N, C-alpha and C positions, 0 to 999 in steps of 0.2 A: 751188458745184459739187455735182452729184448723182452719187454713185458706186454701185456694186453693193451696198455695205454699207448704203445707205439703203433698199434693198429686201429684202436677204437677211440672214438670221441665220447662214447657213453658205454659204461658197463653197469648193469644193475640186476638186482634180484628182487622178486616180489611174489606174492601169493597169486596163484591162479585157482582160487577157491581154497577151502580149508584143508584140502588133502594134497594139493599140488604146489610145488615150488617151481618157479620159472626164472630163467636168466635171459637177458637181452644183451647182445654184443653188437653195437652199431659202429661200423667202421668209418674212418675219415673219408675215404674215397674208394673208387673201384680197385685201384692198385693195392690198397691196404686190405680190402676185403679178399681179393684173390690170393694175396700172400698169406693172410691168416688161415684161410680155408686150406691152402696148400700145405701148411705145417701139420695139419691133422691134430693140433693141440686140443681143440674142443671136441672131445670124443666121449663115447659112452663109458669107457673104462675109467677115465679121469673122474667123471662125476660120480660114478658108482663107488669109487674108492673114497673120494672126499666126503660123500654124503651117505655112506653106508647103505647102499641099495644094490640090487642086482643090475648088471648092465642092460639086461633086456627090459628093464623098467624105465630106462632113460631114453628120451626122444631128442635127437639133435636134428634141427631143420635149418638148412641153409636157404636164405632169402636173397638171391643175387640182385634182384631189382631194388630191394630195400637196402642193400649193402649191409646185411645183418645176419646174425646167426642166433637162433633161439634154441634153448635147451630147457626141457621140462622133465621133472621127476617127482616121485612121491615125497612129500615133506617128511623129514625125519621124525617129527612130532606133529600131530594134528594141531592146527591153529587153535589157540586158546586153551590148550591142555595145560594142566598144572605145571608140567615140565617144559612148556614152550618158552624159550628164552628170547625169541624174536617173532612176536605176534604177526607182524606185517612182512616178515621175511626180507626186509630191506637191507640187511647186513650179511646175508648169506654168501654174497659174492666175494667178500673180503679175503678168504684164503687163496683165491685165484690171482689176486693183484700182484703179489710178490713172486709168483712163479715165473721161471724163465720159459719163454716161448721160443722153441728152436727155430732158427732161420730156415727158409725154404730150401729143400734139398734139390740139387740139380741132378738130372739123370743123363 
């Protein structure tokens, strides 16, 4: 099974202010970056489903020079709210770690 750690040396989530959650996927090298992007795994629908938001609220930005992908979306709960279970959003990436990332398709 191929996971994000096969492509990335760093996967993290964090706050981007009290209303926004952001994820960073930093790849091992250019080949890993190109392969990860080619899978289409990091897409708006995946994050919308996992974090209960509309796909049009999800921003996926590929940074080829940094060999990274950044994803931002509204926080499910405002930072510091009584129901906020992860104030710094540092553990929101966890559901992604055990998911299988499909290998690159050949055409």
